[in-house]
C-alpha positions in Angstrom: -4.6 -11.7 18.9 -5.7 -11.2 15.3 -3.4 -8.4 13.4 -2.2 -7.2 10.0 0.9 -6.3 9.6 2.1 -4.0 6.5 5.7 -4.5 5.4 7.2 -1.6 3.1 10.5 -2.7 1.5 12.4 -1.6 -1.6 9.1 0.4 -2.8 6.4 -2.0 -2.4 3.8 -2.0 0.8 2.0 -5.5 1.5 -0.1 -6.9 4.2 0.6 -10.1 5.9 -2.3 -11.5 8.6 -0.4 -12.6 11.2 -1.8 -14.1 15.1 0.4 -12.0 18.0 1.0 -11.7 21.6 -0.8 -8.8 22.6 2.4 -6.8 23.7 4.7 -8.3 21.0 7.4 -6.1 21.0 9.1 -4.1 18.3 11.9 -6.2 17.6 9.7 -9.1 17.3 7.4 -7.5 14.9 10.7 -6.8 12.6 11.9 -10.7 13.4 8.8 -11.8 12.2 8.9 -9.6 9.2 12.4 -10.7 8.2 11.0 -14.3 8.3 7.8 -14.0 6.6 9.8 -12.0 3.6 12.5 -14.7 3.5 9.6 -17.5 2.8 7.9 -15.8 0.3 4.6 -15.3 2.6 4.2 -12.0 1.7 2.4 -11.1 -1.5 4.8 -9.1 -3.8 7.8 -9.4 -1.4 9.8 -12.7 -1.4 14.1 -11.9 -0.9 15.0 -15.4 0.1 18.7 -13.9 1.2 16.9 -10.7 3.2 19.8 -9.8 5.8 18.4 -9.8 9.4 19.4 -6.4 10.0 16.8 -5.3 6.9 14.6 -3.6 9.7 16.9 -2.3 12.2 16.1 1.5 11.1 12.5 0.9 10.7 9.5 1.6 13.1 6.2 0.0 13.9 3.6 2.1 13.9 0.1 0.5 15.9 -3.7 0.8 15.1 -6.1 -0.5 16.4 -9.3 -2.1 14.3 -12.8 -1.8 14.7 -13.0 -5.5 15.1 -10.7 -5.8 17.7 -7.6 -6.7 16.0 -4.8 -4.5 15.3 -3.0 -3.2 12.3 0.6 -2.9 12.2 2.7 -0.6 10.1 6.5 -1.7 9.7 7.9 1.3 7.5 11.3 3.4 7.2 12.1 6.3 9.4 11.0 9.1 7.6 12.9 12.9 8.0 9.6 14.7 8.5 10.3 17.1 11.6 14.1 16.2 11.5 16.7 18.9 11.9 18.1 20.5 8.7 21.1 19.2 8.0 
């Protein structure tokens, strides 16, 4: 399926067009994100030594596009709605 992967990392958010299987897992999305950031394929995000576990605590949000594609957002978890500490 045609998809756009939006990655937010270190205060930068960037889009990366990608072809994915329809039922791609969150784990695979995170692995792909590590690979494309390391390789410099994502505009504005190039970290050659990005650790494998960088996106372990991130969430993947999925939205369908009007053109039949999917938009994936890989973003840090936010504390909204979390119990007060």
